N, C-alpha and C positions, 0 to 999 in steps of 0.2 A: 664140417664137422666140431670144428672147435679144438681143432689139433695144435697145441704149441711145443709139441716134441717130435721130428719126424726122424729123430736118431736111428732109430729100427731099418728106416728106408738105405744105410750104408751096405746094409748084406747083399742087395740086390744091383749086382754091380752091372750086370748086363740089361737093365732097362734101356729103354729107350724113348718112353710116351710119359709124361709123366705130368698131373696135373691137381694137386694142389691148391685149388682157389676155394677162396668161400673157409678161410679157417683162419686162425689167429698168430699166423708163424713172424717171428718177427728177423729169424736167423736161417740162413741157406745152406751150411758151413756142410751140413751133412750131404746134400747132393755132391762134393766135389769127389766122392771112390765111381759115382755115377758116368764114368767115362766112357760110354759108348751113347749116351743121350743125346738123341735127334729135336726133341721136342719137348717144351717144357712153359706153361703156366703154371702162373700164379699170382692170379686177381685173387682180389678185394681181399688180404691179410693184413698185416698191420708193419712189413718191411719201410725200415726209413732209407734201406740201402736198396741198391742193383750188386752189390761187389759179391761174386761169388771166387773158385778158384776154374780158372781156362779151361775148358772143356772143349778137346779137339774137333769133335764132330757134331756140337749143335750147331742148328741151323735156324729154329723159330724160338724163338721168346714171349711172353707176356705178362707185365706186369703192371698191368690195368688196375687202377685204384687203389693204392697203397698209399703210404707218404714220403715214396723218395724224391729227394732232393738234389739229388746231381747223377753224371753219367760215371761212378769214381768204379773202377775196378769192373767193368764191361772190357772184354780182352778176346771173345771168344772167336778163332779167325773164321769161320765156317760161316759164322753167322750172317743170315741173311734178311730175315725179318726182326723187326726189335719192337715192342709197343709198351709206352710207358702213359697213354693214356689217362687222364687224373689224377695224377701227382702233385707234387709242389714243388713241380724244376722251376729255377727262377733262371736259368744259364743255360747255354747250348754248350757251354768251356767241357771238356774232360772225354768226348768223343774224339777217339785220335784213325786215322787212316791207316795206320799205323800195325795197328791190332783189327781194324772191323774191316778189312780190304774189302771184304763178300758182300757187306751189309748195301740193301739196295732198296729198303720199303722202311722208313723210317715215320713212325706215328707215336706225336709227339700234342694232340687237342687236351685241352681243358688244364693245363697247367700257367704257372706265371713267369712264361720267357716274353721280355720285352723288344729283343733285337736277336737276329740273323746272325751277329758277328762271333765268328769263332767256330760255328758247324764245320769243322775239318775230316767231316766224309765225303769225298770228294765223288764216289760211285754210283750212287743212290738214282733210285728210279723213283720213287715216289714219298714225297716228305708230305707230312698231314700237321699243322700246326694251327690247327683251325682254335677259337675260345681262349685266346692268350691275349698278353696285353701288347702285343709287338707293334711297335709303333717305328721303327727305323732298319729297315733292309740292307743290311751288306755281307759281303762275300759271296756274293750269290755265284760269282763269276767265275766260282771253281766248279762249281754244277755243270758240267757237260753234259752230263751221263741223263737230267732227268724229266723226268716226261710227264709227271704230275706233281702239281702246286698245290698245295689248301690251306689258304691262308683267311676263311672265312671267319667274323668274329674277331678283329682284334682293334685295333688304333690309328692304322695306316691314314693316313690326310695326304702323302705324296709315292710315287711311285719311282721315287731313284732307287736305284743299286739293282733293275735289269740289267744286264750284260747280255753284247753277242755271243757270246761264247757259251749262250746257255742256246746251244742252236739243235737239242730235243726237246725242248717243253715244249708241248700239245697241247695242257690242259694248265686252266690257272681261274682259280676260286677266289674272289675279292669281294664278296658278297657280303654284306653288313662292315662296310669300313668305313673311313669319311671322307674316300673322293670326292671331289665338289667340280670341279673340271677338266672340260673335254682333252687340256691339255698334258692334263695328268696322265690321264689313257693313252694319249699320243706317243709318252715315253716306251711305250710294251712295241713299239715299231722295231725294235733292236732285238723281239724275239723271233728269227726266222720262219718257227714251224708252227708258230700259233695257233691251234684252229680251235680251240673250246671256249670261252670266257665266259665265268660269273661273275657280273657287276650290279645285279637288284639288289637293291636298299641300302644303296648307296645315296648323298644329296646328289648327284649328278646325275641316277634313273630317273627324277623328276622333274628333268629341265625336257621341253619341246623337243619334238624329234629322237628323243633318246637314240633306240637304236641306230636311226639314220646318222648322227653325228658319230657314235661309236666306230661303225662299219667306217666312216669316212675316212677316221684314221688307222684301223684297224682290215681293210680288205679284203685280209686272208683269211678272216673267219669263216668259219664252216655253222658253228652254234654260238649265239648268245643268249646266257641264260635260259639255259636248255630247252632254247627254244631252234629249230635250224633256219637258216638264213634266206630266203628266198632269191632267185633273181633282180626281180622287180626294186628288192631293197638293195640288191648290188649298185643298179644303175642308179636312183635317188641317191644315195650317198656318195658313188663318184661325180654325181651335180656338185653336189654340196663342196666339195672336195675340188675340185675345178676352179669353183666360186675362191674358193679359200684362198688358194693354191693366186690367184688371180690377185685378189686385194693383195697381198703380201708382196706380191711383183710391185704392185702401184705405191705399197708403202718403201717398199726399198729403192726405189726413182726417186720417190720424193725426198 
């Protein structure tokens, strides 16, 4: 509606669901009196900050497609879902577990983030970081409860940074990065529960026997590039794994 002023909303103190999308808002201060608010959507506005008065019951916020540059002032204690898709965020510093101890889903795709270092929200279950400029993975050992990690369309060439402490990670999307060697894929062996991996549109996906090579490093996978792993593939991959082990043994003895 092209709204620039929402000061009248201050009087509706019992509102629980508010959608202010597709306006021209630059300030959310009038929302501070809505202490019963559970759900807030302010997509496609002109916001440069997500800072708001702490709201005690707020559980879901979407700030998609604004001009927000950082996480300053996001402190709602019951917040479980936070979306900041397609903003201008360059660093993940500023999100604090001390304030966001309920946060489980964080959507940050389409920003300008180049590293995961400093993302201090340890209870996340789903983290979406597609379409950024991430070239290094740091601080992931904190994510002991993370189940889904989406890193499609980034700048990753190495897969250092994954940790055995990520014992709940089941789905990992690395599509359209710069992974060239299967040795890098082998670093994912530290993830004990990984079941689904998306690796298409990386340089290594052009190699002969690509699927079998990946499965030789990660035999526990149930899906690769969204296709179910067949029993015959697992058997062929096991042969490749045994051959590789024998070659390594020969080199060691030599």
